[in-house]
ROTIBA-708466 format. One record per atom (N, C-alpha, C, CB): residue in three letters; x, z, y. Coordinates in steps of 0.1 Angstrom, whole numbers, plus 5000, padded with zeros to 4 digits. Glycine has a CB too. Example, Ala and Ser with C-alpha at 12.3 -4.5 7.8 and 13.67 -1.06 7.14 Angstrom:
2
ALA513250784943 ALA512350784955 ALA513250784967 ALA511350904955 SER512850714978 SER513750714989 SER512950795000 SER514150574994 
END
This chain:
327
MET613963522167 MET612663562160 MET611563552170 MET612863712155 SER610363502167 SER609263482176 SER608663622179 SER608263392170 GLU607863622190 GLU607063742193 GLU606163782181 GLU606363732206 ARG605563682176 ARG604563712165 ARG605263772153 ARG603863582160 ALA606463712149 ALA607163762138 ALA607763902141 ALA608163662133 ALA608163922154 ALA608864042157 ALA607964162158 ALA609464022170 GLY606664152157 GLY605864272157 GLY604564262163 GLY606664372165 GLY603764162158 GLY602364162163 GLY601964022168 GLY602164262173 ALA600764012172 ALA600263882176 ALA600263852191 ALA598863872171 GLY601263912198 GLY601463882212 GLY600563962221 GLY601163732214 VAL600463912233 VAL599763982244 VAL598263942245 VAL600463962258 VAL597364042247 VAL595964012250 VAL595764032265 VAL595064112241 ALA595363932272 ALA594963942286 ALA593463972287 ALA595363812293 VAL593164042297 VAL591764082300 VAL591464042315 VAL591464232297 ALA590463972318 ALA590063932331 ALA588763982336 ALA590163782333 GLY588664042348 GLY587364082353 GLY587564202362 GLY586464122342 GLU586464282363 GLU586364382373 GLU587064522369 GLU584964412377 ALA587564582379 ALA588064722377 ALA587564802389 ALA589764732377 LEU586464882386 LEU585764952396 LEU585765102393 LEU584364892398 VAL585065172402 VAL584965322400 VAL583565352397 VAL585465392413 ASP583365432386 ASP582065492383 ASP581965622389 ASP581965492367 PHE580765652395 PHE580465792399 PHE579565842388 PHE579765792413 VAL580165932380 VAL579465982368 VAL579066132371 VAL580465982356 PRO577766162366 PRO577366302368 PRO578266402362 PRO575966322362 ALA578466512370 ALA579466612366 ALA579066752371 ALA580866582370 GLY578866852363 GLY578766982368 GLY577367032371 GLY579667002379 GLY576566952377 GLY575267002381 GLY574566892389 GLY575367132389 PRO573266922393 PRO572466822400 PRO573166782413 PRO571066882404 GLY573266652415 GLY573866592427 GLY575366592428 GLY573366672439 VAL576066642417 VAL577466642416 VAL577966522408 VAL577966782410 PHE578966452413 PHE579466332407 PHE580966342406 PHE578966202413 GLN581566282396 GLN582966272395 GLN583366122395 GLN583566332381 ALA584366082403 ALA584865942404 ALA585665922392 ALA585565922417 ALA585265822383 ALA586065792371 ALA586365642371 ALA585165832359 PRO587465602366 PRO587865462365 PRO586865392356 PRO589265442360 GLY586465272359 GLY585465192351 GLY585565052353 GLY584065242354 GLY584464982350 GLY584464832350 GLY584664792335 GLY585464772359 SER583764712330 SER583864682316 SER585164612312 SER582764582312 PRO585664512319 PRO586964452315 PRO588164552316 PRO587364332323 ALA588164642326 ALA589264742327 ALA589164842316 ALA589164812341 ASN587864882312 ASN587764972301 ASN588264902288 ASN586265012299 VAL587964772286 VAL588464712274 VAL589964702274 VAL587964562273 ALA590564682286 ALA592064682286 ALA592664812283 ALA592564642300 VAL592064922288 VAL592565052284 VAL592365082269 VAL591765162292 GLY591165042264 GLY590965062249 GLY591964982241 GLY589565012246 LEU592364862245 LEU593364792237 LEU594664852238 LEU593364642243 ALA595064892250 ALA596364952252 ALA596465082244 ALA596664982267 ARG595465162244 ARG595465292236 ARG595465262221 ARG594165372239 GLN595165142217 GLN595265102203 GLN596565022200 GLN594065022198 GLU597465042210 GLU598864992208 GLU598964842208 GLU599465042195 VAL598064772215 VAL598064632217 VAL598664602230 VAL596664562215 PRO599664512231 PRO600264472244 PRO599164412253 PRO601464382243 THR598864472264 THR597664432272 THR597964402286 THR596564542271 ARG597464292291 ARG597664252305 ARG596264242312 ARG598364122307 LEU596064312324 LEU594864302331 LEU594964212343 LEU594364442335 LEU594064112344 LEU593864022355 LEU592664072363 LEU593763872351 ALA592964152373 ALA591964212382 ALA592364212396 ALA591664352377 ARG591364212405 ARG591564222419 ARG591364372423 ARG590664132428 ILE592364452424 ILE592264592426 ILE592564622441 ILE593264672417 ALA591564692447 ALA591664722462 ALA592864802465 ALA590364792466 ASP593364782477 ASP594564862482 ASP593964972491 ASP595464772491 ASP593065052484 ASP592565172491 ASP592665292482 ASP590965152495 LEU592165412486 LEU592465532478 LEU591865522464 LEU591865652485 LEU590665462463 LEU590065452449 LEU590865342441 LEU588565412450 GLY591265242448 GLY592065132441 GLY593365192436 GLY592365022450 HIS593965282444 HIS595265342439 HIS594965432427 HIS595865432451 ARG593865492427 ARG593565572415 ARG593365482402 ARG592265662417 LEU592665372405 LEU592465272394 LEU593865232388 LEU591665152398 ARG594765192397 ARG596065142393 ARG596765252385 ARG596865102405 ALA596765382390 ALA597465492383 ALA596865512369 ALA597265622391 HIS595565502368 HIS594865522355 HIS595265412345 HIS593365522357 LEU595265282350 LEU595565172341 LEU597065172337 LEU595265042348 ASP597865192347 ASP599365202345 ASP599665312335 ASP600165212358 GLY598965432337 GLY599265542329 GLY598865522314 GLY598565662334 ASN597965432312 ASN597565402298 ASN598265282293 ASN596065372298 GLY599265232300 GLY600165132294 GLY599664992296 GLY600365152280 VAL598664972305 VAL598164832308 VAL599064762318 VAL596764842314 ASP599564642315 ASP600364562324 ASP599564512336 ASP601064452316 LEU599964552348 LEU599364512360 LEU600164412368 LEU599064632369 SER601064342361 SER601964242368 SER601164132375 SER602964182358 TYR599964102369 TYR599163992374 TYR597864042381 TYR598863892363 ALA597764172384 ALA596664222391 ALA596864202406 ALA596464372388 VAL595864152413 VAL595964122427 VAL595764252435 VAL594964022431 ARG596664272445 ARG596464392454 ARG595464332465 ARG597764442460 ALA594264362464 ALA593164302473 ALA592964382486 ALA591864292465 ALA592664302496 ALA592364362509 ALA590964422510 ALA592564262520 GLU590064372501 GLU588664422502 GLU588564552495 GLU587764312494 PRO587464632498 PRO587364762492 PRO586964762477 PRO586264842500 THR587164882471 THR586764902457 THR585264892454 THR587365032452 SER584864832444 SER583464832440 SER583164962433 SER583264712429 LEU581865002435 LEU581365132430 LEU580165112421 LEU581065222442 ALA580065192411 ALA578965202402 ALA578465342402 ALA579265142388 ILE577165372404 ILE576665502404 ILE575865512391 ILE575765532416 VAL576165622383 VAL575665632369 VAL574665742368 VAL576865652359 ALA573565712362 ALA572565812358 ALA572465822343 ALA571165782364 VAL572565942338 VAL572565972323 VAL571266032319 VAL573766062319 GLY570465972310 GLY569266022305 GLY569466132295 GLY568465912299 ARG568366192290 ARG568466302280 ARG569166262267 ARG567166362278 ASP568966132264 ASP569466082251 ASP570966032253 ASP568565972246 GLY571466042265 GLY572866002268 GLY572965852272 GLY573666012256 VAL571765782272 VAL571765642276 VAL571865642291 VAL570565572271 VAL572665542297 VAL572965542311 VAL572265422318 VAL574465532313 GLU571965442331 GLU571565342340 GLU572565332352 GLU570165372346 TYR572665222358 TYR573665192368 TYR573065152381 TYR574665092363 ASP573565192392 ASP573365132405 ASP574665092411 ASP572565242415 PHE574764992420 PHE576064942424 PHE576164922439 PHE576264802417 ARG577364932443 ARG577764912457 ARG578864802456 ARG578165042465 VAL578564672458 VAL579464572455 VAL579564462466 VAL579164502442 GLU578864482477 GLU578764372487 GLU580164362493 GLU577764412498 GLY580764242492 GLY582064222499 GLY583264292493 GLY581964252513 THR583064342481 THR584164422475 THR585164332467 THR583564522465 ALA586264392462 ALA587464322458 ALA587264242446 ALA588564422455 ASP586364282436 ASP586364222423 ASP585964082422 ASP585564302414 TRP585164032432 TRP584463902431 TRP585163792439 TRP583063922435 GLN586263812446 GLN586763722455 GLN587963632450 GLN587263792468 TRP587863602437 TRP588963532431 TRP589163392437 TRP588663512416 ARG590463352438 ARG590863222441 ARG591763162430 ARG591663212455 ASP591763032429 ASP592462972417 ASP593963002418 ASP592362822418 ASP594563012430 ASP595963042430 ASP596263182426 ASP596463032445 GLU595263272425 GLU595563412421 GLU595663422406 GLU594463502426 VAL595263322399 VAL595363332384 VAL596363232379 VAL593963302377 ALA597063162388 ALA598063062384 ALA599163142376 ALA598562982396 GLY599463092364 GLY600563152356 GLY600163282350 GLY601763172365 ALA598963332351 ALA598563462346 ALA598563472331 ALA597263502352 LEU598463352324 LEU598463352310 LEU599763312303 LEU597363262305 ASP600863302311 ASP602163272306 ASP602763392299 ASP603063232318 GLY603763372291 GLY604563482285 GLY603963542273 GLY604763582295 GLY603663472262 GLY603263532250 GLY601763572249 GLY604063642247 VAL600863532258 VAL599463562257 VAL598863482246 VAL598763542270 VAL598163552236 VAL597463482225 VAL595963492226 VAL597963532212 ALA595463582235 ALA594063592236 ALA593663632251 ALA593463702226 LEU592563582255 LEU591963612268 LEU590563672266 LEU592063492278 HIS590363792270 HIS588963852270 HIS588463852285 HIS588963992264 ALA587263822287 ALA586663832300 ALA585163872298 ALA586763702308 GLY584563922308 GLY583163952307 GLY582564022319 GLY582964042295 SER581364052317 SER580564132326 SER580364072339 SER581264262328 ILE580364152350 ILE579764102363 ILE580664002369 ILE579664222372 ALA581964002367 ALA582863912374 ALA582663772370 ALA584363952371 LEU582063742359 LEU581763602354 LEU580463552359 LEU581863602339 THR579663632366 THR578463582372 THR578363602387 THR577263652365 MET579263682393 MET579263712407 MET580063602415 MET579763852410 PRO579363532425 PRO580163442433 PRO580963522444 PRO579163342440 PRO581963462449 PRO582463332447 PRO583463322435 PRO583063272459 GLY583863432429 GLY584963432420 GLY584563382406 GLY585563562419 ALA583263392402 ALA582863362388 ALA583363222384 ALA581363372387 ASP583263122392 ASP583762992388 ASP585262982385 ASP583362882399 VAL586063062393 VAL587463062391 VAL587763122377 VAL588163152401 LEU587063232373 LEU587263282360 LEU586763202349 LEU586663422359 GLN585663132351 GLN585163042341 GLN586162922338 GLN583762982345 ARG586762872349 ARG587762772347 ARG588962822340 ARG588262712361 LEU589362952342 LEU590463012335 LEU590163022320 LEU590763152341 LEU588963062317 LEU588563062302 LEU588662922296 LEU587163122301 ALA588162822303 ALA588162682298 ALA589562642295 ALA587462592307 THR590562672304 THR591962642302 THR592462722291 THR592662672315 ALA592162842290 ALA592762932279 ALA592262882265 ALA592263072281 ARG591062832265 ARG590462782252 ARG591362682245 ARG589062732254 GLN592162612252 GLN592962502247 GLN594162562238 GLN593562422258 SER594562692241 SER595762732234 SER595662882229 SER596962732244 MET594562942231 MET594463082227 MET593063122223 MET595063182238 THR592963242217 THR591663292214 THR590963342227 THR591763412204 VAL589663312229 VAL588863352240 VAL587763442235 VAL588363232248 SER587563562241 SER586463642238 SER585663672251 SER586963772232 TYR584363702249 TYR583463712260 TYR582363822257 TYR582763582263 ASP582063902267 ASP581064002266 ASP580163992279 ASP581564152265 PRO578963942278 PRO578163922290 PRO577764052297 PRO576863852286 ASN577664162289 ASN577464292295 ASN576464292307 ASN578764362299 CYS575264242304 CYS574264212315 CYS573964322323 CYS573064152308 ARG573964302336 ARG573564402346 ARG572464342355 ARG574764452355 PRO571164362351 PRO570064302358 PRO570064322374 PRO568764342353 LEU570464442378 LEU570464472392 LEU571364372400 LEU570964612395 LEU572364322394 LEU573364232401 LEU573164082397 LEU574764272398 MET572564062385 MET572463922380 MET571163852384 MET572663922365 GLY570163932389 GLY568963872393 GLY568063852381 GLY569163742400 ALA567263742381 ALA566363712370 ALA567163642359 ALA565263612374 PRO566763672346 PRO567463612335 PRO567663462336 PRO566763642322 ASP566663392341 ASP566763242343 ASP567963202352 ASP565463192349 ALA568363292361 ALA569363262371 ALA570763252364 ALA569363362382 VAL570963332353 VAL572263342347 VAL572363292333 VAL572763482348 ARG571163262327 ARG571163232313 ARG572063102310 ARG569763202308 GLY571963002318 GLY572762882316 GLY574162912317 GLY572362772326 ARG574662992327 ARG576063022328 ARG576463102316 ARG576263102341 ILE575763202312 ILE576163292300 ILE576263202288 ILE575063402298 GLU575363112286 GLU575363032273 GLU576562932274 GLU574062952271 SER576962892286 SER578162802287 SER579362882284 SER578162742301 LEU579363012288 LEU580563092285 LEU580663132270 LEU580463222293 VAL579463152264 VAL579463172249 VAL580063052242 VAL577963192244 ALA579762932247 ALA580262812241 ALA581762792242 ALA579562682246 LEU582362862253 LEU583762852254 LEU584562952246 LEU584162882269 ALA583863052240 ALA584463172234 ALA584663152219 ALA583663292236 ASP585663212213 ASP585863232199 ASP585163352193 ASP587263232195 VAL585163462202 VAL584563592198 VAL583563632209 VAL585663702196 VAL582363662205 VAL581363702215 VAL580763842210 VAL580263602217 LYS580663932220 LYS579964062217 LYS578964082228 LYS580964182217 ALA577764112224 ALA576664152233 ALA575964272227 ALA575664032235 SER575064332235 SER574264442231 SER572864402229 SER574364562241 ALA572064482221 ALA570664452219 ALA569964462233 ALA570064552210 ASP570364542242 ASP569764552255 ASP570064422263 ASP570364672263 ASP571264372261 ASP571564242268 ASP570564132263 ASP572964192264 LEU570364132250 LEU569464022245 LEU567964052249 LEU569564022229 ASP567564172249 ASP566164202253 ASP565964152267 ASP565964352253 TRP566964162276 TRP566764112290 TRP566963962291 TRP567764182299 LEU568063912284 LEU568363772286 LEU567563672277 LEU569863752282 LEU567163722265 LEU566463632256 LEU565363722249 LEU567463582245 PRO564363762257 PRO563363852252 PRO562563792240 PRO562363892263 GLY562363872230 GLY561563832218 GLY562363772207 GLY560563742223 ARG563663752210 ARG564563692200 ARG565263802191 ARG565663592206 ALA565163782178 ALA565863882169 ALA567363862170 ALA565363862155 PRO568063982169 PRO569563972170 PRO570163872160 PRO570164102168 GLU569663862148 GLU570163772138 GLU569963622142 GLU569363792124 GLN568763602149 GLN568563462153 GLN569463422165 GLN567063452158 VAL569763522174 VAL570663492185 VAL572063472180 VAL570663612195 ALA572463552170 ALA573863542165 ALA573963402158 ALA574063652154 GLU573063362151 GLU573163222144 GLU573163112154 GLU572063212134 THR572263132165 THR572263022175 THR573563022183 THR571063062185 TRP574163132186 TRP575463132193 TRP576563082185 TRP575763272198 LEU576563112172 LEU577563062163 LEU577562912163 LEU577363112148 ALA576362852164 ALA576262702164 ALA576762642176 ALA574762672162 LYS576962722187 LYS577462672200 LYS579062662199 LYS577062762211 GLY579662732190 GLY581162722189 GLY581862842185 GLY581562672202 PRO581462972189 PRO582163082185 PRO582463102170 PRO581563212190 SER583463172166 SER583763202152 SER583163332148 SER585263202150 VAL583063422157 VAL582563562154 VAL581563602165 VAL583663662153 VAL580363652161 VAL579463702171 VAL579063842166 VAL578163612172 VAL579163942175 VAL578764082173 VAL577664122182 VAL580064172173 ILE576664182177 ILE575564242185 ILE575464382182 ILE574164162182 THR575764472193 THR575664612191 THR574164662191 THR576464692201 LEU573864762183 LEU572464802181 LEU572264952185 LEU571964772167 GLY573165002193 GLY572965142197 GLY573265232185 GLY571665172203 PRO572365342183 PRO572565432171 PRO572465362158 PRO571565542172 ALA571865242157 ALA571765172144 ALA572965092140 ALA570565072145 GLY574065102148 GLY575265032145 GLY575464902151 GLY575365022130 LEU575764792143 LEU575864662149 LEU575664552138 LEU577264642155 LEU575464442143 LEU575364322135 LEU576564232138 LEU573964242138 ALA577164172127 ALA578264082129 ALA578063962121 ALA579564152124 ALA578463852126 ALA578163722120 ALA579363622121 ALA576963662125 THR579663552110 THR580463432111 THR579863322102 THR581963462106 ARG580263202103 ARG579663102095 ARG580063122080 ARG580162962099 GLN581263172078 GLN581763192064 GLN581063312058 GLN583263202064 ALA580963422065 ALA580463542059 ALA578963562060 ALA581163662066 GLY578363482069 GLY576963502072 GLY576763622082 GLY576163532059 VAL575563672081 VAL575163782090 VAL575063912082 VAL573763752097 LEU575764012087 LEU575764142081 LEU575464252091 LEU577064172073 ARG574864362087 ARG574664482095 ARG575564592090 ARG573164522096 ARG576064672099 ARG576864792096 ARG576264912103 ARG578364772100 PRO576165022096 PRO575365132102 PRO576165202113 PRO575065242091 GLY575465272121 GLY576065352132 GLY576565492126 GLY575065382143 ARG577165572134 ARG577665702130 ARG576865812138 ARG579165712132 VAL576565912131 VAL575766022137 VAL576766112145 VAL574966112127 VAL576666112158 VAL577566192166 VAL576666262177 VAL578666112173 GLU577266372183 GLU576566432194 GLU576966362207 GLU577066592195 VAL575966292212 VAL576266202223 VAL576266272237 VAL575166092224 VAL577366262244 VAL577466312258 VAL576966202267 VAL578966342261 ASP577466082266 ASP576865962273 ASP577365842266 ASP577165962288 THR576765732269 THR577165602263 THR578065512272 THR575865522259 VAL578565572283 VAL579365502292 VAL580665442285 VAL579765582304 GLY580865322285 GLY582065262279 GLY581965242264 GLY583165342282 ALA580865272258 ALA580865262243 ALA580965112239 ALA579465322238 GLY580265022246 GLY580364882242 GLY581764832245 GLY579364802250 ASP582364882255 ASP583764832258 ASP584764882248 ASP584164882272 ALA584565002243 ALA585365062232 ALA585164972219 ALA585065202229 CYS583964932217 CYS583664842205 CYS584364712207 CYS582064822204 MET584364652219 MET584964522221 MET586464542219 MET584664472235 ALA587064652225 ALA588464672223 ALA588864682209 ALA588964792231 ALA588064752201 ALA588364772187 ALA588264642179 ALA587464882181 LEU587364562183 LEU587264432176 LEU588464352178 LEU585964352181 LEU588964342191 LEU590164262194 LEU591364332188 LEU590264252209 ALA591464462188 ALA592664522182 ALA592664502167 ALA592564682185 GLY591464502161 GLY591464472147 GLY591864332144 GLY590064502141 LEU591464232152 LEU591964102150 LEU593464082152 LEU591164002159 HIS593964162162 HIS595364162165 HIS596164212153 HIS595664252178 ARG595764322147 ARG596464382136 ARG596464282124 ARG595764512132 ARG595364212123 ARG595264112111 ARG595863982114 ARG593764102108 ASP596463962126 ASP597163842130 ASP596163722130 ASP598263802120 LEU594963752136 LEU593963652137 LEU593663602152 LEU592663702131 LEU594663632161 LEU594563592174 LEU595563482177 LEU594763712184 GLY595163382186 GLY595963272190 GLY595363142186 GLY597363292183 GLY595663042194 GLY595062912191 GLY595362852177 GLY595562812201 GLU596562882172 GLU596962832159 GLU596262912148 GLU598462832158 ARG595663022151 ARG594963102141 ARG593463082141 ARG595363252143 ARG592962982149 ARG591562962150 ARG590862932137 ARG591262852160 ASP591562852129 ASP590962822115 ASP590862952107 ASP591762712108 ALA591863032107 ALA591863152099 ALA590763252104 ALA593263222100 LEU590663252117 LEU589563342123 LEU588163292118 LEU589663342138 ARG588063162119 ARG586763102115 ARG586463122100 ARG586762952118 ALA587563132092 ALA587363152077 ALA587363292073 ALA588563082070 MET587263392082 MET587163532079 MET586063562068 MET586963622091 ASP586463632058 ASP585463662047 ASP584663782051 ASP586163682034 ALA583563812043 ALA582663922046 ALA583264052045 ALA581463912036 ALA584264072036 ALA584864202034 ALA585664242047 ALA585764212022 THR586464142052 THR587264162064 THR586364182076 THR588164042067 LEU585264112077 LEU584364122088 LEU583664262088 LEU583264022088 ALA583364312076 ALA582764442075 ALA583764552079 ALA582264472060 GLU584964542075 GLU586064632079 GLU586164642094 GLU587364602073 LEU586264522100 LEU586364502114 LEU585164572122 LEU586564352118 ALA583964542117 ALA582764602123 ALA582764752122 ALA581564542116 ASP583164802111 ASP583164952109 ASP584165022119 ASP583564992094 GLU585364952121 GLU586365002130 GLU585765002144 GLU587664922130 ALA584964902148 ALA584364892161 ALA583265002163 ALA583764752163 VAL582465022152 VAL581465122153 VAL582065262155 VAL580565122140 LEU583165292148 LEU583865422149 LEU584365442163 LEU585065432139 ALA584965342169 ALA585565352183 ALA584465382193 ALA586265222187 ALA583265312191 ALA582165332200 ALA581565472199 ALA581065232198 ALA581465522186 ALA580965652184 ALA581765762190 ALA580765672169 ILE583165752188 ILE583965852194 ILE583865852209 ILE585465822191 THR583765732216 THR583565722230 THR582265792235 THR583565582235 CYS581265782227 CYS579965852230 CYS580066002230 CYS578865802221 THR581066062224 THR581166202224 THR581966252236 THR581866252211 ARG582366172245 ARG583166202256 ARG582466162269 ARG584566142255 PRO582666232280 PRO582066192292 PRO582766072298 PRO581966302303 GLY581965972303 GLY582565852310 GLY583265762300 GLY583665902320 ALA583965662305 ALA584565562297 ALA585965612293 ALA584765422305 ASP586065662280 ASP587265732275 ASP587465682261 ASP587165882276 PRO587965562259 PRO588065502246 PRO589165572237 PRO588365352246 PRO588965572224 PRO589965642215 PRO591265572215 PRO589365652201 THR592265652212 THR593665602209 THR593765562194 THR594765712213 ALA594865492191 ALA595065462177 ALA595165592168 ALA596365382175 ALA595765692174 ALA595765822166 ALA594465882164 ALA596665922174 ASP593565872175 ASP592165922173 ASP591465852162 ASP591365902186 LEU591665722161 LEU590965652151 LEU591565682137 LEU591065502154 ARG592865692136 ARG593465732123 ARG592965862118 ARG594965722124 GLU592865962128 GLU592466092124 GLU590966092120 GLU592566192136 ALA590066022127 ALA588666012123 ALA588565942110 ALA587865942134 THR589265842107 THR589165772095 THR589665862083 THR590065642095 ALA590765932085 ALA591266032075 ALA590166132072 ALA592566092079 ARG589466182082 ARG588466282080 ARG587366232071 ARG587866332093 GLN586966112074 GLN585866052066 GLN586166012052 GLN585265932073 GLY587565982050 GLY587965932037 GLY588666042028 GLY588865822038 
END
């Protein structure tokens, strides 16, 4: 019996950074060290939704790196292909505004996440992997960004590829410096998620609907643009462009909300058996009703995450309970 027939659509691999967020806690000047990094958050979100998940990350062999490994392993993320890196852990310092929206400062010079070599990803997609997600800073930070982009190009031949630019202007420089790379990564992907803030910085003055349609024309089957409290926009060629409303919640902070949304999108595709190279036509043919369901699941996951401090995505049980309450 195949892995797909035996119980699901195989393994989802996630590639990119696993860093530590210093999140405000307790009072002025007090911070808590919390596991973070957009790809690592997506991996945790997937594993919590009962998707077999493998993380391809360079995790430092220092005290903070050990905490990251313990967190990821404790959430059921497979670290068999995570590199034990000699370089130190990357740090993100988080400021939370009154509305819960966050700003980031980074300490990343010479740190572990960006030093990828081709030999470190050799064989990393073997063994039942049907999708590769990558995103954020690791795909724009030299010297490792080119290694990961080559990995995505290879993966595209046999599996679903998803991408989240998760733009960080402090690290990416001017939009002109990364726009070409980001658009080439969009063209490699089957599923793309970005935020309205990403678009405001990367493509100022462009409406989300316009960007979604432009990106679909480059090759992706599904494009999702998150709109903060207003929910999200989702688009496919078959279903067109639709908007789904946000959920009213008491926001603690928005750390990890976009990553929870990404994880829920992939988990929803996994449940619907729409991941894998041989399922590309089915993914492309997704109808509007299925796209709306998928989008609503992603909105719910993001909303739940906003009610918790730091990147703390919901479990499958959390989502079932919230869905039962609403219905």
